[in-house]
N, C-alpha and C positions, 0 to 999 in steps of 0.2 A: 457534472460529475468529475472527481479529481481522483488523482492517484498518489500515494505516499509510500516511501520505501528507503531503506538505507542499503546502499550498494557500495562494493568496494571499487577499487580501480578498474576492474575488468567487468563490472556491473554484476558481480556475484551477489547474491541476496541470501543464500543458503546452502547448508551442506548436510546431508543425511536426515533431513526432515526438520532441522532446526536453523535458527538465525547463525550467521557467521559470528557474530559478536552482539552483545547488548551494550550500547553506550548510554549510561544513565542521563547524560547531559541531552542526548538527541531524543531519548524517550520522554523527559520530561518537558524540554523547552521546545521540541519540534512536534512529535507525534501527538502527545497528550494535549498540548496547546491548541493544536489544529483540529483535532477530533472530537475532544470533549463537547457534549451536547449535540453532536451531529449523527448521522447514519454512516455505519461501517460495514462495508461488503466484502467478505472473505470466504474462503474454502474450508470444507470440512477438515482437510488435512491441516491447515493452519489452525483451527479450533483446537484441534488434538494436541498442538504444541503448547497452549495456554496452561498455566498452573492449574491443576484440578478440572481442566476443561471448562474453567469459568468464563462467562461472557464479559467482555470489556464493559467496566461500569459507567454509568452516566453517558451511555451512547445506545442508540438502536442498533442492536446487532442483526445482520442478514447473513445467514451462513448458506453457501451454495453446496448442493450435494446433488449427485445423479440419482441417488437412492431415494425413490418416492416415499419409502417408510422411514426415513431418517428423522428424527425430532430431536429437539434440545429444548427444554424448558426456558421461556423468556426471549428465545431468539424467533426472527421469521425465517422460515425455511424456503429457498427457492431453487429451481432445478436448471437454471441456464441464464444466458445473457439477456433473451427477450423476456423473461420475468422480471428481471431487474429494471430494464427499460421501460416497461409497463408501469411498475412501481413508481419509477421517477416521474413518468408523465402524470401520474395520478397524484403526486405530491410534490409539485414544483418548488414549494417552499422549503423542502428539506436539503440541507447540503450533504451529499453522499461522497463518501471517501472509499476508494479501492485499497485494501491493505494487504492483499496477497492471498495465496502464494503465486509462484511463477506463472502458472497456467491461468490463473485468474487476472493477472496482469495483462498477460498477452491477449485474453479474450476482451477485456474492456478497455483497453488503452485506446482503440481508435474512437471511443466515444467520451473520452475525458478530454476536458478542456485545458486541464492543467496538472502537472505532476511535481511534486515536491520531493527531490532526492537529496538525502544526506550522502554525500559521496565521501567514504572513508579513505583517507590516503594510504592504503595499504592493500596488498593482494593476499587474499585467504584462499585455502583449498575450498572449492565451491562446486556444487553440483546443479544449483538453481540460479537462473539470471533473470534480471530485469532487462527488458528490450534496451538496447543502446541508443538512447534518444539522440546523442551527438550524431548519429549516422541517419537519422530519418529527416527528410527533407522538410515535412510539414511540422516539426517540433523545433523551437528556438529557444535557448537558453536566455532569459531576460535578466536573471540577477544570480548572484553568488555571494553568500555571506563571507565575512572575514573568516579566517582559519579558527576552528573552535578546538581547545585543547581538552581532551577527556581525560578523566581520572584513571581510565584503563590504559593510557598510554597511546592513543591513536587519534591523530587529528583528522578533522573532517570540515566540510563546508556544506551548507544547505543551499541547493541550487534549485531555482524555479525554472520551469519550463512551461511553454504555452504551445498548445496545438493549433496551428493556422487554419487547419480543415475545420475546426469546431468554432474557434474566436475569430470571427470575420464582421 
């Protein structure tokens, strides 16, 4: 299992239910490239930020909701970490990406072997945060891309972290 996110200098990932900023280069060259054809796991609140609440195309979508009656055509609905871990054990061939939001990241990070974080070289007003992997002893940054310049005027790098508690 892997996590993918875009975070600012303070590890902020969202504000008032939306992304801090959408960087087309990051969406295309990082997020889309890594998750296309894979399984993505995200919360119901994240789903509600998608245009017209459409599922991510060309991916298997798993939406987490505490509401047992929640349904979304074309998606698998699960109700907790245990459900996803059981699914993962039944489908070891699938590459699973955790894509948000903040509560989902916090819940699944202990089970992720890798995290790909696009680190935006700016500080935005944020109220949702990704856990600071630089402060977690079991997580190690193993690579960082060259600086990427976005057409939106924000530079970022794509950093790859490994969880030594999983990757042994």
